[in-house]
C-alpha positions in Angstrom: 182.4 115.6 112.2 179.6 113.2 112.9 177.3 112.4 110.2 174.7 110.0 112.1 171.3 110.2 111.8 169.4 113.2 113.9 166.1 114.4 114.9 165.0 117.0 112.2 163.2 119.2 114.5 165.5 119.7 117.4 168.9 118.0 116.4 168.2 115.0 119.1 170.2 111.4 118.6 168.5 108.1 117.7 165.9 106.4 118.4 164.0 108.4 116.0 161.1 107.9 114.1 160.2 106.7 110.4 159.8 110.6 110.1 163.1 111.0 111.6 162.1 112.9 114.9 162.4 112.0 118.5 160.1 110.7 121.0 159.6 114.5 122.4 159.2 116.1 119.4 156.4 113.2 117.8 154.6 114.1 120.9 154.9 117.8 120.8 153.6 117.7 117.0 151.2 114.9 117.1 147.6 114.4 118.5 146.2 111.0 119.0 142.3 112.3 118.6 140.2 115.0 117.9 136.4 115.2 118.3 134.0 118.4 118.1 133.6 120.0 121.6 129.8 120.0 120.9 127.5 117.5 118.8 124.3 118.3 117.8 121.6 115.8 117.5 117.6 115.2 116.8 114.8 113.4 118.5 111.6 112.6 117.7 109.3 114.4 120.2 106.3 111.7 119.7 108.0 108.5 119.8 111.7 109.5 121.0 113.7 107.8 118.4 116.6 109.5 117.2 118.0 110.4 113.4 121.0 108.2 112.5 122.4 108.8 108.8 118.9 109.8 107.7 117.0 107.0 109.5 115.1 106.9 113.0 115.9 104.2 115.6 114.7 104.1 119.4 118.1 104.0 121.5 119.1 104.1 124.9 121.2 107.1 126.2 124.5 104.8 126.0 124.0 103.5 122.7 123.1 107.2 121.2 126.4 108.3 123.0 128.6 105.3 121.7 127.3 106.0 118.3 127.9 110.0 118.4 131.4 109.3 119.4 132.0 106.8 116.6 130.5 109.3 114.2 132.7 112.1 115.3 136.0 110.8 116.8 139.0 111.2 114.3 142.3 109.4 115.2 145.8 109.9 113.8 146.0 108.0 110.6 149.4 106.0 112.4 147.3 105.3 115.4 147.1 101.2 116.1 145.5 99.5 118.7 143.1 102.5 119.9 140.9 102.1 122.3 138.0 104.3 123.4 135.9 104.3 126.3 133.5 107.0 127.8 130.9 108.0 130.5 127.6 110.1 130.2 126.8 112.7 132.5 123.1 114.0 132.3 122.8 117.9 132.7 118.8 117.8 131.6 116.4 116.1 129.2 118.1 117.5 126.2 121.8 117.7 127.1 124.5 115.6 128.4 128.1 115.7 128.6 130.4 113.0 127.1 133.9 112.1 129.0 136.2 110.3 126.7 139.1 108.9 126.8 141.4 107.5 124.0 144.4 105.4 124.0 146.6 103.8 121.4 150.1 103.4 120.1 151.7 105.9 117.3 155.0 104.7 115.9 155.7 102.4 118.9 155.3 105.1 121.6 151.9 105.1 124.1 149.7 107.8 123.7 146.6 108.9 125.5 143.9 111.7 124.8 140.4 113.1 126.8 137.6 114.8 125.6 134.8 116.6 127.1 132.0 117.1 124.7 128.6 118.5 125.0 126.1 116.8 123.3 122.7 118.9 122.7 119.6 117.2 121.3 116.7 119.6 119.6 113.3 118.4 119.0 111.9 117.2 115.7 109.2 114.7 114.4 110.1 111.8 112.4 108.8 111.0 109.0 106.5 108.5 110.4 105.0 110.3 113.2 104.1 113.1 111.1 102.4 110.7 108.7 100.3 109.0 111.5 99.6 112.7 112.7 98.2 113.3 109.4 96.4 109.9 109.1 98.5 108.9 106.1 98.2 105.4 104.7 99.4 103.5 101.6 97.0 100.5 101.9 93.6 99.6 103.2 93.3 95.7 104.2 89.6 94.2 104.1 89.1 91.2 106.1 85.9 89.2 105.0 84.3 85.7 104.8 82.8 84.0 102.1 79.4 83.3 102.3 78.7 84.3 105.7 79.4 86.7 108.5 82.5 86.6 110.7 82.2 86.3 114.4 83.9 88.4 116.9 86.4 85.7 117.7 87.2 84.9 114.0 87.9 88.7 113.7 90.1 88.7 116.9 92.0 85.5 115.4 92.9 87.7 112.3 93.5 90.6 113.7 95.9 89.0 116.2 98.4 87.7 113.5 99.1 91.2 112.5 100.2 91.8 116.1 101.9 88.6 115.9 103.8 89.3 112.2 105.0 93.0 113.8 106.5 91.5 117.0 108.5 88.9 115.0 109.8 91.4 112.5 112.5 93.7 112.4 111.1 97.1 113.7 110.1 99.4 111.0 108.7 103.2 111.4 106.4 102.8 108.3 104.5 99.8 110.0 101.9 101.3 111.9 97.8 101.0 111.6 96.4 104.4 111.0 92.8 103.6 111.0 90.6 100.4 111.6 87.2 99.2 112.7 84.3 96.9 112.0 82.4 97.5 108.8 79.1 95.6 107.4 80.7 92.2 106.5 84.0 92.2 108.2 86.8 94.5 109.3 88.8 97.2 107.5 92.2 98.6 108.4 94.3 101.3 106.9 98.1 100.3 107.2 101.0 102.9 106.6 102.9 100.7 104.2 101.9 98.8 101.2 104.5 96.2 102.2 103.1 95.7 105.7 99.9 94.8 104.2 101.2 92.4 101.3 103.0 90.3 104.1 100.2 90.4 106.5 97.8 89.2 103.4 100.5 86.4 102.8 100.3 85.3 106.3 96.6 85.3 106.6 96.4 82.7 103.7 99.1 80.2 105.1 97.3 80.2 108.5 93.8 80.0 107.6 93.5 79.4 103.9 91.3 81.8 101.7 91.9 84.1 98.9 93.4 87.6 98.1 92.7 90.4 95.5 94.7 93.3 95.5 94.2 96.6 93.4 95.9 99.9 93.0 94.2 103.1 93.0 96.0 106.3 91.4 95.9 109.3 94.0 98.3 111.8 93.6 102.0 112.5 91.5 105.1 113.0 92.8 107.3 114.6 90.7 106.2 112.6 87.4 105.7 109.5 89.2 102.1 108.2 90.2 101.4 107.8 93.7 99.0 104.8 94.4 97.4 103.3 97.1 96.7 99.6 97.5 93.7 97.8 98.5 93.9 94.3 99.7 90.7 92.4 100.2 91.4 89.0 102.3 88.2 86.7 101.6 88.1 83.8 104.5 86.8 80.5 103.5 83.6 79.3 105.7 85.9 76.5 107.1 88.8 76.0 109.2 91.5 73.3 109.7 90.1 70.2 111.0 86.6 71.2 110.1 84.9 68.4 109.0 82.8 69.1 105.7 80.5 67.3 103.3 81.8 67.5 99.7 80.7 65.5 97.0 78.5 63.3 99.4 81.2 62.4 101.3 82.5 63.5 104.6 86.1 65.2 104.8 88.5 66.6 107.1 90.2 70.2 106.3 93.7 68.9 106.2 95.8 71.9 104.9 95.9 75.2 103.0 97.4 75.3 99.1 97.5 78.1 96.7 94.6 77.0 94.8 92.5 75.7 97.7 92.5 73.5 100.7 93.8 70.1 101.0 91.4 67.3 102.1 91.5 64.0 104.3 88.8 61.4 103.8 87.1 60.7 107.2 86.3 56.7 106.4 89.8 55.7 104.4 93.4 57.1 103.7 92.8 59.3 100.8 93.8 63.0 100.6 93.1 65.3 97.7 93.4 69.2 96.9 90.5 70.6 95.2 89.4 74.1 94.5 88.1 77.3 95.8 85.6 77.2 93.7 85.0 73.7 94.1 84.5 74.0 97.7 81.5 76.3 97.6 79.5 73.5 96.9 80.4 72.2 100.4 78.8 72.5 103.9 80.4 72.6 107.4 79.0 69.6 109.5 81.0 69.6 112.4 83.5 72.7 113.0 86.6 72.0 115.3 84.9 74.3 117.8 82.0 71.4 118.2 84.9 68.9 118.4 86.1 66.9 121.5 89.2 65.4 122.7 87.8 62.3 124.8 89.8 59.7 127.2 89.0 56.2 126.1 87.6 53.9 128.5 87.7 50.7 126.9 88.8 49.5 123.5 88.8 46.4 121.4 89.8 46.1 117.9 86.9 48.2 116.2 85.5 50.3 119.0 86.0 52.0 121.9 84.2 53.2 124.8 84.1 57.0 125.8 82.4 59.6 127.7 79.5 61.6 125.7 80.9 65.3 126.4 77.1 66.5 126.6 75.6 64.1 129.3 78.3 61.9 130.4 77.2 58.8 129.7 79.2 55.9 127.7 78.9 55.5 124.7 80.3 53.3 121.6 82.3 54.6 119.0 83.7 53.0 116.1 87.8 53.6 115.7 89.0 55.7 112.9 91.1 53.7 110.2 94.3 55.3 111.3 93.9 54.1 115.0 97.6 52.8 116.4 95.7 50.4 119.1 97.2 52.1 121.8 96.1 55.7 122.1 94.5 56.6 125.5 92.3 59.9 123.8 90.4 60.4 120.7 89.1 63.1 118.8 85.2 62.6 118.3 82.4 65.0 116.5 78.5 64.8 116.4 77.7 63.9 112.9 74.2 63.1 111.4 72.9 61.9 114.8 75.9 60.0 116.0 79.2 60.3 117.7 82.4 59.6 114.9 85.9 59.5 115.8 88.1 61.6 113.5 91.2 60.3 111.9 94.8 62.2 112.3 94.3 62.5 115.9 96.6 59.7 117.1 98.3 60.9 120.3 97.2 64.2 120.0 
């Protein structure tokens, strides 16, 4: 009587699997993959973003189909080298049919499977769009200037930094502007996120200098926790980078921004210093960047150059800045105290 191994299901002789079944019985009792015949998902009717594990994201149809298949497809635990491919058949705006093909290896035998899945989309409204529709906001940003009224160009420059910031950041559904517009002395914006307001405030200070003041106001309570709104007031200094100012009876260039005030560069010699915002209240702008000119050098000697007057195109002689390299073909000049002066720091500009 034979005592060799045999299939426990049908009695067939080897080869057998690790569970002592022949190939035929293994295939009869094993399914490579399973997936529901119908998958339901939600899409925001306002921004077309899809709900994904509690969050909302904008995705194209193929990316959505791939995600739903990955979320719902279950492979046999012994399967190896599983490969999944699919195609999307659009039925209407809210319904698609997914054709899914799966291949893999179980116990060394190749398996394949095909599935048809109906992907149905329900209309919904994501939290961000619901808040926008309800004029929701968490923070107010106030754009102001110290000691003067900002012109339209300045306001556009400040406002543009918000668009640039959002364009270069990871998308966040709560980073939206609820309301904005001019007010006496500046511009106010209501933003959907406190983090958005704080990030923008830091960017404004890095780009234009100035100061930030933050205040929080309690507007309600949620489960015993205070709900607050942030008011962030940004105050732009009355001067900008490369403006020429008169400070302590000397001429200086605004050279950069520090936490407590600007850094200044002396006009007539190599000297840099940092001053506080309060100290700068005693300064005056004598030649803003907008009134400076980059001119071609016509003739030069060791101490001066001849350039064309930007206002009447006559030749004028201008003393060289202390940092002139003796070769530059252009200089930046400004009309200060009745004469054209060359500005340091513009070599090679």
